[in-house]
PATI-325033 format. One record per residue (C-alpha): residue number from 0; residue in three letters; x, y, z. Coordinates in Angstrom, 1 decimal, padded with zeros to 4 digits, always signed. Each point is the difference from the previous one (the first is absolute). Layout:
residues N
 num residuo      x      y      z
 NUM     ALA      X      Y      Z
...
***
This chain:
residues 557
 num residuo      x      y      z
   0     MET -001.0 +005.1 -000.2
   1     ASP +000.9 +002.1 +004.2
   2     SER +000.0 -001.4 +002.9
   3     GLN -000.2 +002.5 +001.8
   4     GLN -002.7 +002.9 -001.4
   5     VAL -003.5 +000.0 -002.2
   6     LEU +000.9 +002.1 -002.4
   7     GLY -003.0 +001.9 -000.9
   8     ALA -001.8 -000.8 -003.2
   9     SER +002.5 -001.2 -001.6
  10     PRO -000.3 -003.8 -001.1
  11     HIS +003.5 -001.1 +000.4
  12     ARG +002.1 +000.3 +003.4
  13     TRP +003.7 +000.5 +000.6
  14     SER +002.3 -002.1 +001.3
  15     SER +001.8 +000.7 +003.0
  16     ILE +001.6 -003.4 +002.0
  17     ARG +002.9 +002.2 +001.9
  18     ALA +003.8 -001.9 +000.3
  19     GLY +000.4 -001.8 +003.0
  20     GLU -004.0 +000.0 +000.3
  21     TRP -001.9 -003.3 -000.3
  22     PRO -002.5 +000.4 -002.7
  23     ARG -003.9 +000.0 +000.3
  24     ARG -001.9 -002.0 -002.3
  25     VAL -001.7 +002.3 -001.7
  26     ARG +001.4 +001.0 -003.6
  27     ARG +000.3 -000.8 +003.0
  28     GLY -002.5 -002.4 -000.8
  29     GLY +000.5 -001.7 -002.9
  30     ILE -001.8 -002.3 -002.0
  31     TRP +001.8 -001.9 -001.8
  32     ILE +000.0 -002.0 -003.5
  33     SER +001.7 -000.6 -002.8
  34     LEU -002.9 +000.6 -002.2
  35     ILE +001.9 -000.7 -003.6
  36     GLY +001.2 -003.3 +001.1
  37     LEU -003.3 -000.9 +001.8
  38     MET -002.5 +001.4 -002.3
  39     SER -001.2 -003.3 -001.7
  40     LEU -000.2 -001.7 +003.7
  41     LEU -001.7 +002.7 +001.0
  42     VAL -003.2 +000.0 -002.5
  43     ALA +000.3 -003.8 -001.6
  44     CYS +000.5 -001.4 +002.4
  45     GLY -001.1 +001.9 +003.2
  46     SER +001.8 -001.5 +002.5
  47     ALA +002.9 +001.1 +002.5
  48     PRO +003.7 -002.2 +000.0
  49     SER +000.5 -002.2 +003.1
  50     SER +001.1 +001.6 +003.0
  51     SER +002.4 -003.4 +000.6
  52     GLY +003.3 -000.7 +000.2
  53     SER +000.5 +004.2 -000.4
  54     ALA +001.3 +000.2 +003.8
  55     THR +001.9 -001.9 +002.6
  56     SER -002.4 -001.4 +002.9
  57     GLY +001.6 +001.8 +003.4
  58     ALA -002.6 -000.2 +003.0
  59     ASN +002.4 +000.9 +002.5
  60     GLY +001.9 +002.8 +001.1
  61     THR -001.1 +004.0 +000.1
  62     LEU +000.8 +002.5 -002.6
  63     THR +000.9 +003.5 +001.4
  64     VAL +000.1 +002.8 -002.9
  65     PRO -000.9 +004.1 +000.2
  66     GLY -003.2 +001.2 -001.3
  67     THR -001.9 +003.3 -000.5
  68     THR -003.1 +001.3 +002.2
  69     GLY -003.8 +000.2 -000.9
  70     ALA -003.1 +000.2 +001.8
  71     TYR -002.4 -003.0 -001.3
  72     MET +000.6 -003.2 -000.8
  73     ASP -002.2 -000.3 -003.2
  74     LEU +000.8 +000.9 -003.8
  75     ASP -003.2 +000.6 -001.0
  76     LYS -000.2 +003.0 +002.6
  77     THR +003.9 +001.4 -000.9
  78     ILE +002.3 -000.9 -002.0
  79     TYR +002.7 +002.8 +000.9
  80     ASN -000.9 -000.5 +004.3
  81     HIS +000.6 -003.2 +000.2
  82     PRO +002.8 -001.7 +002.1
  83     THR +001.9 -002.8 -001.3
  84     GLY -001.0 -002.9 -000.1
  85     SER -003.1 +000.4 -000.6
  86     LEU -000.1 -002.5 -002.9
  87     LEU +001.1 -002.6 +002.4
  88     ALA -003.6 +000.6 +001.3
  89     GLU -001.7 +000.4 -002.8
  90     LEU -000.8 -002.1 -003.1
  91     PRO -000.8 +001.4 -003.0
  92     LEU -001.7 -001.5 -003.2
  93     VAL +003.3 -000.4 -001.4
  94     MET +004.1 +000.4 +000.7
  95     LEU +003.3 -000.9 -001.4
  96     ASN +002.5 -003.1 +000.1
  97     PRO +003.8 +000.9 +000.7
  98     GLN +000.4 +000.4 -003.5
  99     SER -002.2 +002.8 -000.4
 100     LYS -002.7 -002.2 -001.9
 101     ILE -003.6 +000.3 +001.2
 102     THR -001.4 -003.0 +002.3
 103     ALA -002.9 -000.3 +001.3
 104     GLY -001.0 +002.3 +003.0
 105     ALA -003.5 -000.8 +001.4
 106     ALA -001.2 -000.8 -003.6
 107     THR +001.6 -003.4 -001.5
 108     SER -001.2 +000.5 -003.2
 109     TRP -001.7 +003.0 -002.4
 110     SER -001.3 +000.7 -003.9
 111     VAL -001.3 +002.9 -002.0
 112     SER -003.1 +000.1 -002.1
 113     ALA -000.1 +000.3 -003.8
 114     ASN +000.0 +003.5 +000.0
 115     HIS +002.6 +000.8 +002.3
 116     LEU -002.6 +001.6 +002.3
 117     VAL -000.7 -002.0 +003.2
 118     TRP +002.7 -002.8 +001.4
 119     THR -001.0 -002.7 +002.7
 120     PHE +002.7 -000.8 +002.8
 121     HIS -001.0 -003.8 +001.9
 122     LEU +001.3 +000.1 +003.8
 123     ASN +001.3 -002.4 +001.7
 124     PRO -003.4 -002.1 +002.3
 125     LYS +002.5 -000.7 +002.8
 126     LEU +001.1 +003.2 +000.9
 127     VAL -001.4 +001.6 +003.6
 128     TRP +000.5 +002.7 +002.2
 129     SER +002.0 -000.6 +002.8
 130     THR -002.9 +000.7 +002.0
 131     GLY -001.7 -003.1 -001.6
 132     GLN -002.5 +001.9 -002.6
 133     PRO +000.4 -001.7 -003.6
 134     LEU +002.2 +002.7 -002.4
 135     THR -002.8 +000.9 -002.7
 136     ALA -000.1 +001.6 -003.1
 137     GLN -002.3 +002.5 +001.3
 138     ASP +002.7 +001.2 +002.8
 139     TYR +002.0 +001.0 -003.3
 140     VAL -003.0 +002.0 -001.6
 141     ILE -000.7 +001.9 +003.5
 142     GLY +004.2 +000.7 -000.1
 143     ALA -000.7 +001.4 -003.4
 144     ARG -002.9 +001.9 +000.8
 145     TYR +001.8 +001.6 +003.5
 146     THR +002.5 +001.4 -002.3
 147     ALA -002.6 +002.0 -002.1
 148     THR -001.5 +001.3 +002.7
 149     PRO +000.6 +003.4 +000.8
 150     SER -000.3 -000.2 +003.4
 151     THR +002.6 -002.3 +000.2
 152     GLY +002.5 +002.8 -001.3
 153     TYR +001.9 -003.0 -001.8
 154     ASP +003.2 +001.3 -001.4
 155     PHE +000.5 -002.1 -003.0
 156     GLY -003.2 +000.2 -002.0
 157     TRP +002.1 +001.5 -003.3
 158     PHE +001.2 -003.7 -000.7
 159     TRP -003.4 -001.5 +000.3
 160     SER -001.8 +003.0 -001.9
 161     THR +002.8 +000.8 -002.4
 162     VAL +002.3 -003.5 -000.3
 163     ALA -002.6 -002.4 +000.5
 164     ASP -002.7 +001.9 -001.5
 165     ILE -002.6 -002.0 +002.3
 166     LYS -003.1 +000.8 -001.3
 167     ASN -002.0 +002.8 +002.0
 168     TYR +002.6 +000.9 +002.2
 169     VAL +000.0 +003.5 -000.4
 170     PRO -003.2 +001.1 +000.5
 171     ILE -000.1 -002.4 +002.9
 172     THR +002.8 +002.2 +001.3
 173     GLU -001.8 +003.4 -000.6
 174     GLY -002.7 -001.3 +001.8
 175     LYS -002.2 -000.2 -003.0
 176     MET -000.5 -003.5 -000.1
 177     PRO -000.4 -002.0 +003.0
 178     PRO +003.1 -003.2 +000.5
 179     SER -002.1 -002.5 -000.7
 180     ALA -000.1 +000.7 -003.6
 181     LEU +003.7 -000.2 -000.2
 182     GLY +001.1 -002.8 -002.4
 183     VAL +000.5 -002.7 +002.3
 184     LYS -002.6 -002.7 +001.1
 185     ALA +000.4 -003.3 +001.7
 186     LEU -001.7 -002.6 -003.0
 187     ASN +000.1 -002.4 +003.2
 188     ALA +002.3 -000.3 +003.5
 189     HIS +003.1 -001.1 -002.2
 190     THR -000.7 +001.8 -003.0
 191     LEU +000.9 +004.0 -000.8
 192     GLN -000.6 +001.8 -003.1
 193     VAL +001.7 +003.0 -001.2
 194     THR -001.3 +002.6 -002.6
 195     THR +002.0 +002.6 -001.8
 196     THR -001.3 +002.9 -002.0
 197     VAL +002.7 -000.6 -002.3
 198     PRO +002.4 -003.4 -000.7
 199     VAL +002.8 -000.3 +002.3
 200     PRO +002.3 -002.9 -000.8
 201     PHE +002.0 +000.6 +003.3
 202     LEU -003.3 -000.4 +002.0
 203     PRO +001.0 -002.5 +002.2
 204     LEU +003.4 +002.1 +001.2
 205     ALA -002.6 +002.5 +001.6
 206     MET -001.3 -002.6 +002.2
 207     GLY +003.0 -000.3 +001.9
 208     TYR -001.1 +003.0 +001.4
 209     LEU -003.3 -001.5 +001.1
 210     THR -000.7 -001.5 +003.2
 211     PRO -003.0 -000.8 +002.3
 212     GLU -002.0 +001.7 +002.6
 213     PRO -001.1 -002.3 +003.0
 214     PRO -003.7 +001.6 -000.2
 215     TRP -000.6 -000.6 +003.5
 216     LEU +002.9 +001.8 +001.6
 217     LEU -000.7 +002.4 -003.0
 218     ASP -003.3 +000.5 +001.4
 219     LYS +000.8 +000.6 +004.0
 220     TYR +003.4 +001.3 -000.5
 221     GLY -000.2 +001.7 -002.8
 222     ALA +003.6 +001.2 -001.8
 223     ALA +001.6 -000.7 +003.8
 224     TRP -000.6 -003.4 -000.3
 225     SER +003.3 -000.4 -001.5
 226     THR +002.1 +002.2 +002.8
 227     LYS +000.4 -002.7 +002.6
 228     PRO +000.2 -003.4 +000.0
 229     GLN -002.6 -000.3 +002.2
 230     THR -002.5 +001.2 -002.3
 231     MET +001.5 -001.2 -003.1
 232     SER +000.0 -003.8 -001.6
 233     PHE +002.0 -001.0 -003.2
 234     THR -000.2 -001.9 -003.1
 235     GLY +003.8 +000.0 -000.6
 236     PRO +003.1 -002.7 +001.4
 237     TYR +000.0 +002.1 +002.8
 238     ILE -001.3 +001.5 +002.9
 239     ILE +001.0 +002.8 +002.2
 240     SER +000.7 -001.3 +003.9
 241     GLN +001.0 +003.6 +000.4
 242     TRP +000.0 +003.4 -001.5
 243     LEU +001.7 +002.7 +002.0
 244     PRO -000.4 +003.6 -001.7
 245     ASN +003.5 +001.6 -000.9
 246     GLN +001.5 -003.1 +001.3
 247     SER -000.2 -002.9 -001.5
 248     ILE -003.1 -003.0 -001.7
 249     THR +001.1 -003.3 +001.0
 250     PHE -001.7 -003.0 -002.7
 251     VAL -001.0 -003.5 +000.9
 252     LYS -000.9 -003.2 -001.9
 253     ASN -003.8 +000.1 -001.0
 254     LYS -001.1 -003.3 +000.8
 255     LYS -003.3 +000.4 -002.2
 256     TYR +002.0 +001.0 -003.3
 257     TYR +000.2 -002.6 -003.0
 258     GLY +001.3 +003.0 -002.8
 259     PRO +002.4 +000.1 -002.1
 260     TYR +003.4 -001.1 +001.6
 261     HIS -001.8 -001.9 +003.4
 262     GLY +001.9 -001.0 +002.6
 263     GLN +003.0 +002.2 -001.8
 264     GLY +002.3 +002.6 +001.8
 265     PRO +001.4 +001.0 +003.3
 266     ALA -002.1 -001.0 +003.2
 267     LYS +000.3 +003.7 +001.2
 268     ILE +000.4 +003.1 -002.3
 269     VAL +000.8 +003.5 +002.6
 270     VAL -000.2 +002.9 -002.4
 271     GLN +001.8 +003.2 +002.1
 272     LEU -001.2 +003.4 -000.7
 273     ASP +001.4 +002.6 +002.1
 274     GLY +002.3 +000.6 -002.9
 275     GLY +003.3 -000.7 +001.3
 276     ALA +000.5 -003.5 -000.7
 277     ASN +001.7 +000.6 -003.0
 278     TYR +004.0 -000.5 -000.7
 279     THR +000.7 +000.4 +003.5
 280     GLY -002.4 -002.1 +000.9
 281     PHE +001.1 -002.9 -002.3
 282     LEU +003.4 +000.3 +002.0
 283     ASP -001.7 -000.4 +003.0
 284     GLY -001.6 -002.8 -000.9
 285     GLN -003.4 +001.9 +000.4
 286     VAL -001.2 -001.0 -003.8
 287     ASP +001.0 -002.7 -002.0
 288     VAL +000.1 +001.8 -003.4
 289     THR +000.4 +004.2 -001.0
 290     GLN +000.1 +002.1 -003.0
 291     LEU +003.6 +001.8 -000.8
 292     ASN +001.0 +003.4 -000.9
 293     THR +002.9 +000.6 -002.2
 294     GLY +002.0 +000.3 +002.9
 295     GLN -001.3 -003.0 +002.0
 296     TYR +000.2 -002.0 -003.3
 297     ARG +003.7 +001.2 -000.6
 298     ALA +000.8 -000.8 +003.7
 299     ALA -001.5 -003.8 +000.0
 300     ALA +001.6 -000.7 -003.5
 301     SER +003.1 +000.4 +001.4
 302     ASN +000.1 -001.3 +003.5
 303     PRO -003.6 -001.8 +000.3
 304     PRO -001.6 -000.2 +003.5
 305     PRO +000.7 -003.7 +001.1
 306     GLY -002.8 -002.4 -000.7
 307     SER -001.8 +001.9 -003.0
 308     HIS +000.2 +000.4 -003.5
 309     LEU -000.4 +002.5 -002.4
 310     VAL -003.1 +000.0 -002.6
 311     ASN -000.5 +002.5 -002.8
 312     ILE -003.2 +000.6 -001.6
 313     PRO -000.8 +001.9 -003.3
 314     PHE -003.2 +002.2 +000.8
 315     TRP -002.4 +000.4 -002.2
 316     TRP +000.1 +003.8 +000.4
 317     ILE +001.2 +002.2 -002.2
 318     ASN +001.0 +003.6 +000.6
 319     MET -000.5 +002.3 -002.9
 320     LEU +000.5 +004.2 -000.8
 321     GLY -003.1 +001.5 -000.5
 322     PHE -001.2 +003.8 -001.5
 323     ASN -002.5 +002.1 +000.2
 324     GLN -000.9 -000.2 -004.1
 325     THR -003.0 +002.6 +000.4
 326     HIS +002.6 +002.8 +000.3
 327     ALA +003.2 +001.1 -002.0
 328     PRO +003.2 -001.4 -000.3
 329     PHE -001.5 -003.7 +000.9
 330     ASN -002.5 +000.3 -002.3
 331     SER +002.2 -000.5 -003.1
 332     THR +000.5 -003.2 -000.9
 333     LEU +003.5 +000.7 -000.8
 334     VAL +000.8 +001.1 +003.3
 335     ARG -001.2 -003.0 +001.4
 336     ARG +001.8 -002.6 -002.6
 337     ALA +003.6 +002.4 +000.8
 338     ILE -000.1 -000.5 +003.9
 339     ALA -001.3 -003.7 -000.7
 340     LEU +003.5 -000.3 -002.4
 341     ALA +002.2 +001.7 +002.1
 342     ILE -000.3 -001.6 +003.1
 343     ASN +002.1 -003.0 +000.9
 344     GLN -001.9 -003.3 +001.1
 345     ASN +003.2 -001.9 +000.3
 346     GLN +002.4 +002.5 +001.9
 347     LEU -003.1 +000.8 +002.3
 348     VAL -000.6 -003.1 +001.1
 349     ASN +003.7 -001.5 +000.4
 350     ASP +002.1 +003.5 +001.4
 351     VAL -002.9 +001.3 +001.9
 352     LEU -002.5 -002.2 +000.8
 353     LYS +002.5 -003.0 +000.5
 354     GLY -002.1 -003.0 +000.2
 355     SER -003.2 +000.9 +000.8
 356     ALA -001.7 +000.5 -002.8
 357     MET +000.1 -001.2 -004.1
 358     PRO +000.1 +001.8 -003.0
 359     ASN -003.8 +000.3 -001.5
 360     THR -001.5 +002.2 -002.5
 361     GLN -003.3 -001.1 -000.8
 362     VAL -003.0 -000.5 +002.2
 363     ILE -000.4 -003.1 +001.0
 364     PRO +003.1 -001.3 +002.4
 365     PRO +002.2 -002.8 -000.8
 366     HIS -001.2 -003.4 +000.6
 367     PHE -003.8 +001.2 -000.1
 368     PRO -002.1 -001.8 -002.2
 369     GLY -000.1 +002.4 -003.4
 370     PHE +003.8 +001.1 +000.8
 371     ASP +001.0 +000.1 -003.9
 372     PRO +004.3 +000.2 +000.0
 373     ASN -000.4 +001.0 -003.6
 374     ILE -001.4 +003.5 +001.3
 375     LYS +002.9 +001.7 +001.0
 376     GLU +001.2 +004.2 -000.1
 377     PRO +003.8 +001.0 -000.8
 378     TYR +002.0 +001.9 +001.7
 379     ASN +001.2 +002.6 -003.1
 380     VAL +001.2 +003.6 +001.2
 381     THR +000.0 +001.4 -003.4
 382     GLU -003.7 -001.3 -001.1
 383     ALA -000.6 +001.1 +003.3
 384     ARG +001.7 +004.0 -000.9
 385     LYS -001.8 -000.4 -003.5
 386     LEU -003.6 -000.1 +000.8
 387     LEU +000.5 +002.8 +003.1
 388     ALA +001.6 +002.2 -002.4
 389     GLU -003.5 -000.5 -003.0
 390     ALA -002.0 +000.4 +003.5
 391     GLY +001.7 +003.7 +000.3
 392     TYR +002.1 -000.6 +002.3
 393     PRO +003.9 -000.4 -001.8
 394     GLY +002.4 -000.6 +003.1
 395     GLY -002.8 +000.4 +002.4
 396     LYS +000.0 +003.8 -000.6
 397     GLY -003.9 +001.3 +000.8
 398     PHE -000.5 -002.8 +002.1
 399     PRO -001.5 +000.3 +003.2
 400     VAL +000.8 -000.6 +003.1
 401     GLU -001.5 -002.3 +001.9
 402     THR -000.5 -002.3 +003.2
 403     LEU -000.1 -003.6 +000.0
 404     LEU -001.9 -001.1 +002.9
 405     ILE +000.1 -003.1 +001.6
 406     ARG -001.6 -001.4 +003.5
 407     ASN +002.4 -000.3 +002.9
 408     GLN -002.0 -003.4 +001.3
 409     SER +000.0 -001.5 -003.6
 410     ALA +002.7 -003.1 -001.5
 411     PRO +003.2 -000.8 +001.2
 412     GLY +002.4 +002.5 -002.1
 413     ASN -002.6 +002.8 -002.0
 414     LEU +002.0 +002.4 +001.7
 415     SER +003.7 -000.9 -001.7
 416     ALA -002.4 -001.0 -003.0
 417     ALA -001.1 +003.5 +000.0
 418     GLU +003.5 +001.9 +000.2
 419     PHE +001.3 -002.4 -002.6
 420     ILE -002.8 +001.1 -002.4
 421     GLN +000.9 +003.3 +000.8
 422     SER +003.8 -000.6 -000.6
 423     GLU -001.0 -001.7 -003.4
 424     LEU -002.2 +002.6 -001.4
 425     LYS +002.5 +003.0 +000.8
 426     ALA +002.8 -002.0 -001.7
 427     ASN -001.7 -001.6 -002.8
 428     LEU -002.5 +002.9 -001.1
 429     GLY +000.7 +003.0 +002.0
 430     ILE -003.1 -000.4 +002.1
 431     SER +000.1 +001.2 +003.7
 432     LEU -002.1 -001.4 +002.4
 433     LYS -000.8 +000.7 +003.9
 434     VAL -000.8 -003.5 +002.2
 435     LYS -002.3 +000.1 +002.9
 436     GLN -001.6 -002.1 +002.2
 437     LEU -003.2 +000.2 +001.7
 438     ASP -001.7 -001.4 +002.3
 439     GLU -002.2 -003.2 -001.7
 440     THR -003.2 +002.3 +000.7
 441     THR +001.0 +003.2 -001.4
 442     TRP +001.8 -002.1 -003.3
 443     ILE -003.5 -001.8 -000.7
 444     ALA -001.9 +003.3 +000.2
 445     ASP +002.2 +002.1 -002.0
 446     VAL +000.0 -002.5 -002.8
 447     ASN -003.7 -000.5 -000.2
 448     ALA +000.1 +003.7 -000.2
 449     GLY +001.9 +000.1 -002.7
 450     LYS +002.3 +001.7 +002.2
 451     ALA +003.1 -002.2 -000.7
 452     GLN +001.7 +000.6 -003.5
 453     ILE +001.9 -003.1 -000.3
 454     PHE +000.6 -002.5 +003.0
 455     ILE +000.9 -003.5 +000.4
 456     ARG -002.8 -002.3 +001.1
 457     PRO +000.4 -003.6 +001.0
 458     TYR -003.5 -002.4 -000.5
 459     ASN -000.2 -003.7 +001.1
 460     TYR -002.2 -002.1 -001.3
 461     ASP -003.8 -000.9 +000.4
 462     TYR -000.1 -003.1 -001.0
 463     ILE +002.0 -002.2 -002.3
 464     ASP -001.6 +000.8 -003.4
 465     PRO +001.6 +002.3 -003.0
 466     SER -003.2 +002.1 +000.2
 467     ASP +000.8 +001.8 +003.5
 468     TRP +002.8 +001.5 -001.1
 469     TYR -001.4 +001.2 -003.5
 470     SER -003.2 +001.0 +001.6
 471     LEU +002.3 +002.9 +001.9
 472     PHE +000.2 +001.7 -003.2
 473     LEU -004.0 -000.3 -001.1
 474     PRO -002.0 +003.3 +000.7
 475     GLY -000.7 +000.2 +003.5
 476     GLY +003.4 -002.1 +000.9
 477     ILE +002.9 +001.7 +001.9
 478     MET +002.2 +002.1 -002.9
 479     THR -001.2 +002.5 -002.4
 480     TRP +001.2 -001.2 -003.0
 481     SER -002.9 -001.2 -002.3
 482     ASN +000.4 -001.5 -003.4
 483     SER -003.3 -001.1 -001.6
 484     GLN +002.0 -003.2 -002.0
 485     PHE +001.3 -000.9 +003.1
 486     ASN -003.4 -000.1 +002.2
 487     LYS -001.9 -002.0 -002.9
 488     LEU +003.0 -002.7 -000.2
 489     VAL -000.2 -000.3 +003.8
 490     ALA -003.6 +000.1 +000.5
 491     LYS -000.5 -002.5 -002.6
 492     ALA +002.9 -002.2 +001.5
 493     ASN -001.9 +000.3 +003.7
 494     SER -003.1 -001.4 -001.7
 495     SER +001.7 -002.6 -001.3
 496     PHE -000.2 -004.3 +000.2
 497     ASN +002.7 -000.4 -002.1
 498     PRO +003.5 -000.2 +001.8
 499     ALA +001.4 +000.2 -003.6
 500     GLN -001.5 +002.9 -000.9
 501     ARG +000.4 +001.6 +003.4
 502     THR +003.3 -000.4 -000.1
 503     ALA +000.4 +001.9 -004.0
 504     LEU -002.4 +002.8 +001.2
 505     TYR +002.0 +000.8 +002.7
 506     ASP +003.7 -000.3 -001.5
 507     GLN -001.7 +002.4 -002.4
 508     ALA -001.4 +002.4 +002.9
 509     ALA +003.8 -000.4 +000.9
 510     LYS +001.7 +001.7 -001.7
 511     ILE -002.6 +002.5 -000.8
 512     LEU +000.7 +001.5 +003.3
 513     ASN +004.0 -000.5 +000.0
 514     GLN +000.0 +001.9 -003.5
 515     GLN -002.0 +002.6 +001.4
 516     ALA +001.6 -000.1 +003.5
 517     GLY -003.5 -000.3 +001.7
 518     ALA +002.6 -000.5 +003.0
 519     VAL +003.7 -000.6 +000.5
 520     PHE +000.9 -003.4 +001.2
 521     LEU +003.0 -000.2 +002.6
 522     TYR +000.1 -002.8 +002.0
 523     THR -001.2 -003.0 +002.0
 524     ASN +000.1 -000.7 +003.8
 525     ILE +002.0 -002.7 +001.1
 526     GLY -001.2 -001.4 +003.6
 527     HIS +002.9 -001.1 +002.4
 528     TYR -001.1 -002.6 +002.4
 529     LEU +002.0 -001.5 +002.8
 530     VAL -001.4 -003.3 +001.4
 531     SER +000.6 -002.3 +003.2
 532     ASN +001.5 -003.4 -001.5
 533     LYS -002.6 -001.4 +002.7
 534     LEU -002.7 +001.7 -003.0
 535     GLN -000.3 -002.9 -002.6
 536     ASP -001.8 +000.6 -003.3
 537     PHE +000.0 +003.9 +000.0
 538     PRO -000.8 +000.7 -003.6
 539     ALA +001.4 +002.1 -002.0
 540     SER -002.3 +001.7 -002.1
 541     PRO -001.6 +003.6 -000.4
 542     ILE -003.2 -001.0 +001.7
 543     ILE +000.9 -000.4 +003.7
 544     THR -000.5 +003.6 +000.4
 545     TYR -004.1 -000.3 -001.2
 546     THR -000.8 -004.0 +001.9
 547     ASP +000.1 -000.8 +003.7
 548     PHE +000.1 -003.3 -001.3
 549     TRP +003.5 -000.6 -001.0
 550     MET +000.3 -000.2 +004.0
 551     VAL -002.3 -003.1 -000.9
 552     TRP +003.0 -001.7 -002.1
 553     THR +002.7 +000.4 +002.4
 554     HIS +000.9 -002.4 +002.5
 555     ILE +002.2 +000.3 +003.2
 556     LYS +002.7 -002.4 +000.4
***
């Protein structure tokens, strides 16, 4: 997912966390679950793991963090234009705990029908809005319908239609059916029913993106209800006491909140939105945590600022070499395989990226559910040269000079990585490449239009399930490579409720993807954070870049 842009009609997004900038939630917003490990719990028991004991209670102190700005504090209105802190004020149906396991949001339990098409979510009856009205299942129905209503201008509808497959979502967004036809309805005040068009075993994950709408405010103010504290009502653990656009947002405890982690978290959370409160702001005491770029990390590692400590977090974020596989020379599997074998990922990570990445030679990043450490790609220059010769380009003779495109606002280290790839292919295969940086908008346009022949594409997860990664290579995904056997395996795995079967199917698909070099998987990034010693329980997990709830899990000493 991309945190900054809505990218055309593609069902997936590209990540663009910039070094030194605090990343926003979605892709940033991620939904979140280790589905393979919890499938039996989700389907058989239908209960969320307890959130008790997962975080340290701390009701005192002020936590100050850098953040990104946005126009609406409403995830049903926009995923890409909401400010940091939205999930402190809004309670989704489900969320993650600090260990990245699914836990209760507004829903305390859920189950699926025998045909695997109808899910039932049971809400906590104690929940209320900060203005006193009961929080009901119908409020979530209104939220779901609001996302599908064309006039809303919602920017994340592809997720509900393509990933969650909510019944009638697409015809409603096209104006062919009324929002009331959506496959989301309230059975009673505290029971929500969601119907999908096909079996979706990870459907509870999607519910982490669904938040309630206050119908009395939506009727009175329209979308503007979530633009200023005076017209808002809140369902999360915090309310907004002050919102200074492009400057800061101040959150204080919601005294009427009775959801997960009730009573936990700092007394006050201040999100700095001015963009300057990063590394320098940390050194000046303006913020309590900041992400570091490579240079800042090296400086902090050798001489940590007083009263601080470093936290290194492997991101669930892959960087892959993509190709326009509709034209020569990259329509040749032999060429793509030769390139894959000619790049020394270990040297790239150790000598070039130097501590800011780890090797990754498959579509699933390390430590993500579904990652198989046995799926590896060797560095084999001899075999690479042999394959390139078989493709008709012995020693690189006759191979066209192509341009490797990268974004200038992308994963840290992409320019250095591109230059390394350029030198590797020249030395090992005799292939000459140019390297060109483009602004994000132009890069996206060129890649989508097929003008880019070879490029580095970063991708960050949308939800914690292998289907997110494998679906990138299905028809309609973000890559031009296609294989019928791969498509069948992934489609079957995506709809299977058998965890062991899903794992086996995905592993088969991964091997086909690598053997055919649908992309060349290079590395996954490591995030470096400088954290004040007064901030305790800072979660060393990739999910901190996707859910604002990590702030509730901390306390200030």
